[in-house]
Each structure stands twice: as structure tokens, then as C-alpha cells.
A tleap script that builds the chain and sets N, CA, C and O, in Angstrom:
source leaprc.protein.ff14SB
mol = sequence {
  NMET LYS THR VAL GLN ARG GLY ASN LYS GLN
  LEU ARG VAL ALA ASP ASP ARG LEU GLU ASP
  MET VAL ARG SER GLY TYR MET GLU VAL ASP
  SER VAL THR GLY GLN PRO LEU SER PRO PRO
  ALA PRO ALA ASP GLY GLY ALA ALA LEU LYS
  LYS GLU ALA THR ALA LEU ARG LYS GLU ASN
  LYS ALA LEU LYS GLU GLN VAL ALA GLU LEU
  ALA ARG GLN VAL GLU ALA LEU THR ALA GLN
  SER GLY ALA CGLN
}
set mol.1.N position { -67.414 40.282 23.430 }
set mol.1.CA position { -67.238 41.382 24.361 }
set mol.1.C position { -65.741 41.651 24.531 }
set mol.1.O position { -64.924 40.731 24.576 }
set mol.2.N position { -65.415 42.922 24.620 }
set mol.2.CA position { -64.034 43.362 24.818 }
set mol.2.C position { -63.971 44.140 26.127 }
set mol.2.O position { -64.970 44.689 26.592 }
set mol.3.N position { -62.776 44.175 26.709 }
set mol.3.CA position { -62.554 44.942 27.931 }
set mol.3.C position { -61.685 46.140 27.589 }
set mol.3.O position { -60.646 45.997 26.946 }
set mol.4.N position { -62.114 47.326 28.023 }
set mol.4.CA position { -61.353 48.558 27.809 }
set mol.4.C position { -61.107 49.220 29.156 }
set mol.4.O position { -61.823 48.981 30.128 }
set mol.5.N position { -60.076 50.060 29.191 }
set mol.5.CA position { -59.726 50.715 30.451 }
set mol.5.C position { -59.247 52.134 30.174 }
set mol.5.O position { -58.585 52.406 29.172 }
set mol.6.N position { -59.602 53.030 31.093 }
set mol.6.CA position { -59.078 54.393 31.113 }
set mol.6.C position { -58.907 54.743 32.571 }
set mol.6.O position { -59.863 54.718 33.346 }
set mol.7.N position { -57.658 55.075 32.946 }
set mol.7.CA position { -57.378 55.302 34.359 }
set mol.7.C position { -57.522 53.991 35.099 }
set mol.7.O position { -56.931 52.986 34.703 }
set mol.8.N position { -58.293 53.987 36.162 }
set mol.8.CA position { -58.508 52.734 36.896 }
set mol.8.C position { -59.908 52.163 36.648 }
set mol.8.O position { -60.378 51.320 37.412 }
set mol.9.N position { -60.562 52.614 35.598 }
set mol.9.CA position { -61.926 52.181 35.299 }
set mol.9.C position { -61.921 51.222 34.107 }
set mol.9.O position { -61.484 51.592 33.017 }
set mol.10.N position { -62.400 50.009 34.305 }
set mol.10.CA position { -62.508 49.020 33.245 }
set mol.10.C position { -63.973 48.801 32.887 }
set mol.10.O position { -64.841 48.741 33.758 }
set mol.11.N position { -64.227 48.683 31.593 }
set mol.11.CA position { -65.586 48.449 31.098 }
set mol.11.C position { -65.575 47.291 30.109 }
set mol.11.O position { -64.590 47.075 29.404 }
set mol.12.N position { -66.663 46.557 30.064 }
set mol.12.CA position { -66.848 45.533 29.025 }
set mol.12.C position { -67.782 46.132 27.993 }
set mol.12.O position { -68.873 46.602 28.316 }
set mol.13.N position { -67.337 46.108 26.750 }
set mol.13.CA position { -68.120 46.705 25.670 }
set mol.13.C position { -68.281 45.691 24.543 }
set mol.13.O position { -67.509 44.740 24.422 }
set mol.14.N position { -69.291 45.917 23.734 }
set mol.14.CA position { -69.516 45.061 22.568 }
set mol.14.C position { -68.374 45.259 21.572 }
set mol.14.O position { -67.765 46.327 21.511 }
set mol.15.N position { -68.096 44.217 20.797 }
set mol.15.CA position { -67.000 44.261 19.833 }
set mol.15.C position { -67.115 45.444 18.872 }
set mol.15.O position { -66.109 46.063 18.525 }
set mol.16.N position { -68.333 45.758 18.446 }
set mol.16.CA position { -68.512 46.836 17.473 }
set mol.16.C position { -68.329 48.230 18.098 }
set mol.16.O position { -68.207 49.208 17.361 }
set mol.17.N position { -68.308 48.345 19.401 }
set mol.17.CA position { -68.104 49.640 20.064 }
set mol.17.C position { -66.647 49.882 20.444 }
set mol.17.O position { -66.302 50.955 20.939 }
set mol.18.N position { -65.791 48.884 20.214 }
set mol.18.CA position { -64.391 48.988 20.624 }
set mol.18.C position { -63.707 50.199 20.004 }
set mol.18.O position { -63.039 50.953 20.711 }
set mol.19.N position { -63.858 50.401 18.707 }
set mol.19.CA position { -63.199 51.522 18.036 }
set mol.19.C position { -63.652 52.865 18.609 }
set mol.19.O position { -62.832 53.765 18.795 }
set mol.20.N position { -64.930 53.006 18.886 }
set mol.20.CA position { -65.449 54.248 19.479 }
set mol.20.C position { -64.815 54.506 20.846 }
set mol.20.O position { -64.456 55.637 21.174 }
set mol.21.N position { -64.685 53.457 21.625 }
set mol.21.CA position { -64.118 53.602 22.970 }
set mol.21.C position { -62.636 53.965 22.891 }
set mol.21.O position { -62.158 54.787 23.672 }
set mol.22.N position { -61.913 53.362 21.959 }
set mol.22.CA position { -60.487 53.674 21.786 }
set mol.22.C position { -60.325 55.121 21.347 }
set mol.22.O position { -59.429 55.815 21.828 }
set mol.23.N position { -61.180 55.588 20.439 }
set mol.23.CA position { -61.122 56.992 19.998 }
set mol.23.C position { -61.417 57.955 21.134 }
set mol.23.O position { -60.932 59.086 21.125 }
set mol.24.N position { -62.197 57.529 22.105 }
set mol.24.CA position { -62.538 58.423 23.211 }
set mol.24.C position { -61.551 58.312 24.376 }
set mol.24.O position { -61.796 58.860 25.451 }
set mol.25.N position { -60.431 57.601 24.162 }
set mol.25.CA position { -59.387 57.602 25.175 }
set mol.25.C position { -59.194 56.322 25.951 }
set mol.25.O position { -58.278 56.235 26.768 }
set mol.26.N position { -60.026 55.329 25.722 }
set mol.26.CA position { -59.869 54.050 26.398 }
set mol.26.C position { -58.846 53.204 25.638 }
set mol.26.O position { -58.601 53.439 24.455 }
set mol.27.N position { -58.257 52.234 26.308 }
set mol.27.CA position { -57.389 51.279 25.629 }
set mol.27.C position { -57.910 49.875 25.892 }
set mol.27.O position { -58.445 49.580 26.961 }
set mol.28.N position { -57.741 49.022 24.895 }
set mol.28.CA position { -58.190 47.642 25.041 }
set mol.28.C position { -57.210 46.901 25.941 }
set mol.28.O position { -55.996 47.028 25.785 }
set mol.29.N position { -57.742 46.127 26.885 }
set mol.29.CA position { -56.906 45.341 27.787 }
set mol.29.C position { -57.352 43.888 27.750 }
set mol.29.O position { -58.493 43.574 27.411 }
set mol.30.N position { -56.421 43.010 28.108 }
set mol.30.CA position { -56.739 41.591 28.205 }
set mol.30.C position { -57.671 41.409 29.394 }
set mol.30.O position { -57.370 41.881 30.490 }
set mol.31.N position { -58.794 40.735 29.197 }
set mol.31.CA position { -59.791 40.610 30.263 }
set mol.31.C position { -59.306 39.752 31.420 }
set mol.31.O position { -59.832 39.867 32.527 }
set mol.32.N position { -58.322 38.899 31.196 }
set mol.32.CA position { -57.820 38.020 32.253 }
set mol.32.C position { -56.678 38.685 33.022 }
set mol.32.O position { -56.704 38.757 34.250 }
set mol.33.N position { -55.677 39.169 32.288 }
set mol.33.CA position { -54.483 39.720 32.942 }
set mol.33.C position { -54.579 41.212 33.209 }
set mol.33.O position { -53.906 41.722 34.104 }
set mol.34.N position { -55.400 41.919 32.452 }
set mol.34.CA position { -55.501 43.365 32.609 }
set mol.34.C position { -54.394 44.117 31.903 }
set mol.34.O position { -54.284 45.334 32.055 }
set mol.35.N position { -53.570 43.421 31.133 }
set mol.35.CA position { -52.468 44.053 30.397 }
set mol.35.C position { -52.991 44.721 29.131 }
set mol.35.O position { -53.898 44.195 28.486 }
set mol.36.N position { -52.428 45.879 28.768 }
set mol.36.CA position { -52.881 46.581 27.556 }
set mol.36.C position { -52.602 45.763 26.300 }
set mol.36.O position { -51.548 45.140 26.174 }
set mol.37.N position { -53.556 45.773 25.375 }
set mol.37.CA position { -53.390 45.080 24.102 }
set mol.37.C position { -53.022 46.040 22.989 }
set mol.37.O position { -52.373 45.641 22.022 }
set mol.38.N position { -53.419 47.292 23.103 }
set mol.38.CA position { -53.085 48.293 22.099 }
set mol.38.C position { -52.975 49.652 22.784 }
set mol.38.O position { -53.737 49.938 23.708 }
set mol.39.N position { -52.041 50.493 22.348 }
set mol.39.CA position { -51.917 51.812 22.971 }
set mol.39.C position { -53.086 52.706 22.590 }
set mol.39.O position { -53.646 52.558 21.504 }
set mol.40.N position { -53.459 53.625 23.461 }
set mol.40.CA position { -54.560 54.538 23.123 }
set mol.40.C position { -54.135 55.501 22.025 }
set mol.40.O position { -53.003 55.984 22.018 }
set mol.41.N position { -55.029 55.773 21.115 }
set mol.41.CA position { -54.753 56.719 20.039 }
set mol.41.C position { -54.953 58.137 20.557 }
set mol.41.O position { -55.867 58.377 21.346 }
set mol.42.N position { -54.117 59.083 20.130 }
set mol.42.CA position { -54.339 60.478 20.535 }
set mol.42.C position { -55.699 60.949 20.047 }
set mol.42.O position { -56.129 60.585 18.953 }
set mol.43.N position { -56.372 61.748 20.843 }
set mol.43.CA position { -57.724 62.195 20.513 }
set mol.43.C position { -57.752 63.047 19.248 }
set mol.43.O position { -58.727 63.015 18.496 }
set mol.44.N position { -56.675 63.816 19.010 }
set mol.44.CA position { -56.651 64.696 17.843 }
set mol.44.C position { -55.893 64.090 16.670 }
set mol.44.O position { -55.581 64.791 15.707 }
set mol.45.N position { -55.596 62.809 16.739 }
set mol.45.CA position { -54.893 62.151 15.649 }
set mol.45.C position { -53.406 62.458 15.616 }
set mol.45.O position { -52.748 62.188 14.612 }
set mol.46.N position { -52.866 63.011 16.681 }
set mol.46.CA position { -51.439 63.296 16.750 }
set mol.46.C position { -51.056 64.669 16.235 }
set mol.46.O position { -49.870 64.994 16.188 }
set mol.47.N position { -52.018 65.480 15.850 }
set mol.47.CA position { -51.716 66.807 15.305 }
set mol.47.C position { -50.980 67.674 16.325 }
set mol.47.O position { -50.058 68.405 15.965 }
set mol.48.N position { -51.376 67.598 17.576 }
set mol.48.CA position { -50.717 68.404 18.607 }
set mol.48.C position { -49.270 67.961 18.790 }
set mol.48.O position { -48.384 68.794 18.984 }
set mol.49.N position { -49.029 66.657 18.729 }
set mol.49.CA position { -47.663 66.160 18.869 }
set mol.49.C position { -46.793 66.584 17.693 }
set mol.49.O position { -45.629 66.939 17.877 }
set mol.50.N position { -47.347 66.550 16.496 }
set mol.50.CA position { -46.599 66.984 15.317 }
set mol.50.C position { -46.261 68.472 15.406 }
set mol.50.O position { -45.155 68.888 15.060 }
set mol.51.N position { -47.215 69.257 15.869 }
set mol.51.CA position { -46.999 70.699 15.998 }
set mol.51.C position { -45.905 70.974 17.036 }
set mol.51.O position { -45.035 71.817 16.817 }
set mol.52.N position { -45.954 70.267 18.155 }
set mol.52.CA position { -44.951 70.444 19.194 }
set mol.52.C position { -43.575 69.991 18.710 }
set mol.52.O position { -42.570 70.639 19.002 }
set mol.53.N position { -43.525 68.888 17.975 }
set mol.53.CA position { -42.253 68.394 17.444 }
set mol.53.C position { -41.639 69.397 16.486 }
set mol.53.O position { -40.428 69.618 16.512 }
set mol.54.N position { -42.455 70.005 15.645 }
set mol.54.CA position { -41.964 71.020 14.710 }
set mol.54.C position { -41.403 72.221 15.464 }
set mol.54.O position { -40.340 72.738 15.119 }
set mol.55.N position { -42.117 72.659 16.487 }
set mol.55.CA position { -41.653 73.796 17.288 }
set mol.55.C position { -40.348 73.459 17.996 }
set mol.55.O position { -39.454 74.302 18.077 }
set mol.56.N position { -40.228 72.244 18.506 }
set mol.56.CA position { -39.003 71.842 19.197 }
set mol.56.C position { -37.826 71.741 18.232 }
set mol.56.O position { -36.704 72.100 18.589 }
set mol.57.N position { -38.068 71.259 17.022 }
set mol.57.CA position { -36.992 71.201 16.017 }
set mol.57.C position { -36.490 72.601 15.689 }
set mol.57.O position { -35.286 72.828 15.573 }
set mol.58.N position { -37.422 73.533 15.540 }
set mol.58.CA position { -37.072 74.924 15.236 }
set mol.58.C position { -36.247 75.526 16.386 }
set mol.58.O position { -35.228 76.176 16.154 }
set mol.59.N position { -36.697 75.303 17.608 }
set mol.59.CA position { -35.985 75.812 18.777 }
set mol.59.C position { -34.608 75.173 18.886 }
set mol.59.O position { -33.634 75.851 19.211 }
set mol.60.N position { -34.520 73.882 18.619 }
set mol.60.CA position { -33.247 73.166 18.681 }
set mol.60.C position { -32.254 73.735 17.664 }
set mol.60.O position { -31.077 73.908 17.979 }
set mol.61.N position { -32.716 74.020 16.463 }
set mol.61.CA position { -31.851 74.589 15.427 }
set mol.61.C position { -31.329 75.950 15.867 }
set mol.61.O position { -30.144 76.243 15.702 }
set mol.62.N position { -32.201 76.780 16.423 }
set mol.62.CA position { -31.779 78.101 16.890 }
set mol.62.C position { -30.765 77.982 18.021 }
set mol.62.O position { -29.797 78.741 18.067 }
set mol.63.N position { -30.973 77.048 18.922 }
set mol.63.CA position { -30.039 76.862 20.034 }
set mol.63.C position { -28.689 76.346 19.550 }
set mol.63.O position { -27.649 76.748 20.073 }
set mol.64.N position { -28.694 75.459 18.559 }
set mol.64.CA position { -27.433 74.967 17.998 }
set mol.64.C position { -26.649 76.102 17.349 }
set mol.64.O position { -25.428 76.172 17.486 }
set mol.65.N position { -27.343 76.987 16.646 }
set mol.65.CA position { -26.680 78.147 16.038 }
set mol.65.C position { -26.100 79.053 17.113 }
set mol.65.O position { -24.997 79.578 16.963 }
set mol.66.N position { -26.837 79.232 18.184 }
set mol.66.CA position { -26.371 80.067 19.285 }
set mol.66.C position { -25.138 79.444 19.946 }
set mol.66.O position { -24.189 80.158 20.268 }
set mol.67.N position { -25.139 78.143 20.149 }
set mol.67.CA position { -23.991 77.453 20.739 }
set mol.67.C position { -22.773 77.592 19.830 }
set mol.67.O position { -21.667 77.839 20.310 }
set mol.68.N position { -22.969 77.436 18.516 }
set mol.68.CA position { -21.865 77.567 17.567 }
set mol.68.C position { -21.270 78.973 17.626 }
set mol.68.O position { -20.049 79.133 17.615 }
set mol.69.N position { -22.113 79.972 17.686 }
set mol.69.CA position { -21.643 81.362 17.771 }
set mol.69.C position { -20.860 81.587 19.059 }
set mol.69.O position { -19.804 82.219 19.044 }
set mol.70.N position { -21.371 81.075 20.167 }
set mol.70.CA position { -20.667 81.232 21.442 }
set mol.70.C position { -19.333 80.487 21.435 }
set mol.70.O position { -18.360 80.955 22.026 }
set mol.71.N position { -19.282 79.342 20.776 }
set mol.71.CA position { -18.027 78.594 20.671 }
set mol.71.C position { -17.007 79.392 19.861 }
set mol.71.O position { -15.825 79.411 20.203 }
set mol.72.N position { -17.455 80.050 18.790 }
set mol.72.CA position { -16.553 80.899 18.007 }
set mol.72.C position { -16.028 82.051 18.855 }
set mol.72.O position { -14.851 82.400 18.767 }
set mol.73.N position { -16.891 82.640 19.673 }
set mol.73.CA position { -16.460 83.742 20.537 }
set mol.73.C position { -15.436 83.269 21.558 }
set mol.73.O position { -14.467 83.974 21.839 }
set mol.74.N position { -15.643 82.089 22.112 }
set mol.74.CA position { -14.701 81.527 23.089 }
set mol.74.C position { -13.352 81.300 22.422 }
set mol.74.O position { -12.312 81.632 22.992 }
set mol.75.N position { -13.364 80.734 21.218 }
set mol.75.CA position { -12.114 80.501 20.494 }
set mol.75.C position { -11.385 81.813 20.230 }
set mol.75.O position { -10.168 81.895 20.396 }
set mol.76.N position { -12.125 82.835 19.821 }
set mol.76.CA position { -11.513 84.139 19.539 }
set mol.76.C position { -10.903 84.729 20.804 }
set mol.76.O position { -9.790 85.254 20.770 }
set mol.77.N position { -11.617 84.646 21.911 }
set mol.77.CA position { -11.098 85.192 23.169 }
set mol.77.C position { -9.892 84.387 23.665 }
set mol.77.O position { -8.946 84.953 24.213 }
set mol.78.N position { -9.931 83.094 23.474 }
set mol.78.CA position { -8.814 82.247 23.881 }
set mol.78.C position { -7.576 82.565 23.045 }
set mol.78.O position { -6.468 82.658 23.573 }
set mol.79.N position { -7.773 82.731 21.737 }
set mol.79.CA position { -6.659 83.084 20.866 }
set mol.79.C position { -6.118 84.461 21.207 }
set mol.79.O position { -4.907 84.677 21.181 }
set mol.80.N position { -6.997 85.384 21.523 }
set mol.80.CA position { -6.598 86.752 21.861 }
set mol.80.C position { -5.810 86.778 23.161 }
set mol.80.O position { -4.800 87.475 23.249 }
set mol.81.N position { -6.246 86.035 24.170 }
set mol.81.CA position { -5.542 86.007 25.455 }
set mol.81.C position { -4.223 85.232 25.345 }
set mol.81.O position { -3.282 85.504 26.091 }
set mol.82.N position { -4.153 84.285 24.435 }
set mol.82.CA position { -2.908 83.527 24.223 }
set mol.82.C position { -1.874 84.368 23.498 }
set mol.82.O position { -0.675 84.139 23.662 }
set mol.83.N position { -2.301 85.328 22.707 }
set mol.83.CA position { -1.392 86.176 21.951 }
set mol.83.C position { -0.771 87.259 22.821 }
set mol.83.O position { 0.264 87.817 22.457 }
set mol.84.N position { -1.364 87.560 23.932 }
set mol.84.CA position { -0.863 88.636 24.801 }
set mol.84.C position { 0.218 88.177 25.700 }
set mol.84.O position { 0.741 88.964 26.489 }
savepdb mol mol.pdb
quit
């Protein structure tokens, strides 16, 4: 028998049902201490996290380009005001 937990609910399940319970969002915990033994797997296999990471990388690249452009404008204005 294994102990699984989701939120504040702990259940004892048969060894062969452990994988099913982990896939449905439960995590295996030590039956004595209550400490997690393995992290819960994402329900969609991490596809949503990968999609979000890709979107964030794209946004980060665009923001870096925007910062670089603004830095060039600041340098130009600083040089222009220094020349006057």
C-alpha cells in the first residue's frame, strides 16, 4: 500500500494504482512523515509549460530589442545635447 496526497487529502492506495493516482494529480508521500516522495506530474505532460516558455522567450527577445533601440535613442539625444 502507498500513501498519496492532493491538497490536504491523503489516501492509501494499492501499489498498482499509484501511477494512475499520480497522473490524476496526487503525489506520493511517506506514510510516516507525510513528506513528498515524488513531485506531481503535470496533467498535460508539460505541454502548457513548454508553450508558455516559448511565448515568454519570444516576448523577452522583443523587449530586449526594444530596450536596445531605446538605449540608442538615449545615446543619440545625449550626444546631441552635449554638442550644443
